[in-house]
Each structure stands twice: as structure tokens, then as C-alpha cells.
C-alpha positions in Angstrom: -161.6 -61.0 96.5 -158.9 -61.8 93.9 -155.4 -62.5 95.2 -153.7 -59.2 96.1 -156.3 -57.0 94.3 -157.5 -55.4 97.5 -153.9 -54.5 98.6 -153.2 -53.1 95.2 -156.3 -50.8 95.4 -155.2 -49.6 98.9 -151.9 -48.3 97.6 -151.8 -44.7 96.6 -149.6 -43.7 93.7 -146.4 -41.8 94.5 -146.7 -42.4 98.3 -143.4 -41.5 99.7 -142.0 -40.4 96.3 -139.2 -37.9 96.0 -140.9 -34.6 95.4 -138.3 -33.7 92.8 -139.3 -36.7 90.7 -143.0 -37.2 91.4 -145.5 -36.6 88.6 -148.1 -34.8 90.8 -150.6 -37.7 90.8 -150.7 -38.3 94.5 -153.4 -35.7 95.1 -155.6 -36.9 92.3 -155.0 -40.6 93.3 -156.0 -39.8 96.9 -159.1 -38.0 95.7 -160.0 -41.0 93.5 -159.4 -43.4 96.4 -161.5 -41.3 98.8 -164.5 -41.4 96.5 -163.9 -45.1 95.5 -167.2 -46.8 94.8 -166.5 -49.2 91.9 -163.5 -50.8 90.4 -163.1 -52.5 87.0 -160.7 -55.4 87.4 -159.2 -57.3 84.5 -157.0 -60.3 85.3 -155.2 -62.6 82.8 -154.0 -65.9 84.3 -150.5 -67.2 83.8 -149.5 -68.2 80.3 -152.9 -67.2 78.9 -152.9 -65.2 75.7 -156.2 -63.3 75.2 -156.8 -63.4 71.4 -159.2 -60.5 71.0 -158.7 -57.0 72.5 -160.6 -56.2 75.7 -162.4 -52.9 75.9 -162.9 -51.0 79.1 -165.4 -48.2 78.4 -166.0 -45.4 81.0 -168.9 -43.1 80.4 -169.6 -39.8 82.1 -172.5 -37.3 81.9 -173.3 -33.8 83.0 -174.6 -33.0 86.4 -178.3 -33.2 87.1 -180.0 -30.4 89.0 -179.5 -30.6 92.8 -182.5 -31.8 94.7 -181.8 -30.1 98.0 -179.2 -27.8 99.4 -175.9 -29.7 99.9 -177.2 -32.6 97.8 -176.1 -33.1 94.3 -173.3 -31.8 92.0 -170.4 -29.6 93.0 -169.3 -26.3 91.5 -166.0 -25.3 90.1 -165.3 -21.8 88.8 -169.1 -21.1 88.8 -169.8 -24.3 86.8 -171.9 -27.1 88.2 -170.0 -30.4 87.6 -170.9 -34.1 88.0 -167.9 -35.9 89.5 -166.8 -39.5 88.8 -163.8 -41.5 89.8 -163.3 -44.5 87.5 -160.8 -47.0 88.8 -159.2 -49.7 86.7 -156.9 -52.4 87.9 -155.2 -54.6 85.2 -153.1 -57.6 86.2 -151.4 -59.9 83.8 -149.8 -63.0 85.4 -146.5 -64.5 84.3 -146.3 -65.2 80.6 -149.8 -63.8 80.0 -150.7 -61.5 77.1 -153.4 -58.9 76.6 -154.4 -56.1 74.3 -156.5 -53.5 76.1 -158.6 -50.5 74.8 -159.4 -48.2 77.6 -161.8 -45.5 76.5 -163.5 -42.5 78.1 -166.4 -40.7 76.6 -169.3 -38.6 77.8 -172.3 -36.5 77.2 -173.3 -33.0 78.3 -170.8 -30.2 78.0 -170.7 -26.6 79.5 -174.3 -25.9 78.5 -175.5 -28.9 80.6 -173.2 -28.1 83.5 -170.3 -30.4 82.6 -168.5 -33.1 84.4 -165.2 -33.9 86.1 -163.7 -37.3 85.6 -160.8 -38.3 87.8 -159.6 -41.7 86.7 -156.9 -43.9 88.2 -155.4 -46.8 86.3 -153.1 -49.4 87.8 -151.3 -51.9 85.6 -149.4 -54.9 87.2 -147.4 -57.1 84.9 -145.7 -60.2 86.2 -142.6 -61.7 84.7 -142.7 -62.0 80.8 -146.3 -60.6 80.8 -147.3 -58.4 77.8 -149.8 -55.6 77.6 -150.6 -53.4 74.6 -152.6 -50.6 76.2 -154.5 -48.2 73.9 -156.0 -45.2 75.8 -158.6 -43.1 74.1 -160.1 -40.0 75.8 -163.0 -38.5 73.9 -164.7 -36.4 76.5 -167.1 -33.6 75.4 -165.7 -30.0 75.1 -166.7 -28.8 78.5 -165.5 -31.8 80.4 -162.5 -31.9 82.8 -160.6 -35.1 82.6 -157.7 -36.2 84.7 -156.3 -39.7 84.8 -153.2 -41.2 86.4 -151.8 -44.3 84.9 -149.2 -46.4 86.8 -147.5 -49.5 85.4 -145.4 -51.9 87.5 -143.5 -54.3 85.3 -141.5 -57.4 86.5 -138.5 -58.8 84.7 -138.9 -59.2 80.9 -142.5 -57.8 81.0 -143.6 -55.6 78.1 -145.9 -52.6 78.5 -146.7 -50.8 75.2 -149.0 -47.7 75.7 -150.6 -45.5 73.0 -152.6 -42.5 74.1 -155.1 -40.4 72.1 -156.9 -37.5 73.7 -159.4 -35.5 71.6 -161.7 -33.7 74.0 -162.3 -32.0 77.3 -161.6 -28.5 78.5 -158.7 -30.0 80.5 
């Protein structure tokens, strides 16, 4: 595995945080971690400048019908929901530079049952690393979308986020 990536994925956001200052992401981060199946990992080596933006696209869809009792989608408030836990780890080494478009989209709203997306994004920027992070959430109307983004920046690192959310019930 990539150097330090597994340790980064084991760390839950806000573990041991002062409850007066925490953002409430621990519960959703723990839920994401418990259901962890896949991770998208983007790594930029030291002093490498990625010329073109990198796109990380996460797609969700409504729940299929359950095949047997206890098998299949979960319900929330009487709605049947598919559940996904996208997990993204971005590491930019010393002096590296990256422009990232992180995008969420999906199909199947309330009529199809809907879906619940619980994402967790970790950004790790080494000294003098630069990340321009564009985050676009375009879930369908009946979707529930939660994402926790945590950025850890070393000395003289630059993290520039832009967020656009245009969908979802939540």
C-alpha cells in the first residue's frame, strides 16, 4: 500500500475533539469507516505539478428491490434507500500542485426509493503543496447527501476549496 495511506484511512475525523469545537462529523465518519469497501486515492509526488485538473466522480443510484427479508436496502422515514460510503484520500507531497474536481451525481429519486450517500474526504498537503479543490454535489431531488471534508496542511501549503451543492433532499 502507498506510504502512510492505510494509517490515514484508519484515523477517524474529530477523534478526541473538544465537543465545543467539533463539527459533528465523527458519527458520519465512523459510519463511513464501518462500511468502508473502496477508496479513491490520489497522490501527487514531490515537486510534481499536474497540468490538467483531475476529476473524481462518485455516482449513486436508487435502491433495488430487496431479494429476501433482511437482504437489500435500508429504510429511513418509510423510504427505502440505497446506501453508499464514498471515501477519497488526496495527498500532495512537498511542492506538488493539483487541481481537483470532486463531483457527486446520481439517478433515481423519491419515486425510485432514493439513496443516502455518506462521503468522507481527507486531504493531506505537505509543505508548500497546493490544492485547488472544486466540490460539486448534483444529487437528485430525493437523495440524502452527507460529506465530511478534512484538510491537513503543513507549513506554507495552500488549500483553496470551492463548493457548489445543487441537489438532494438533505
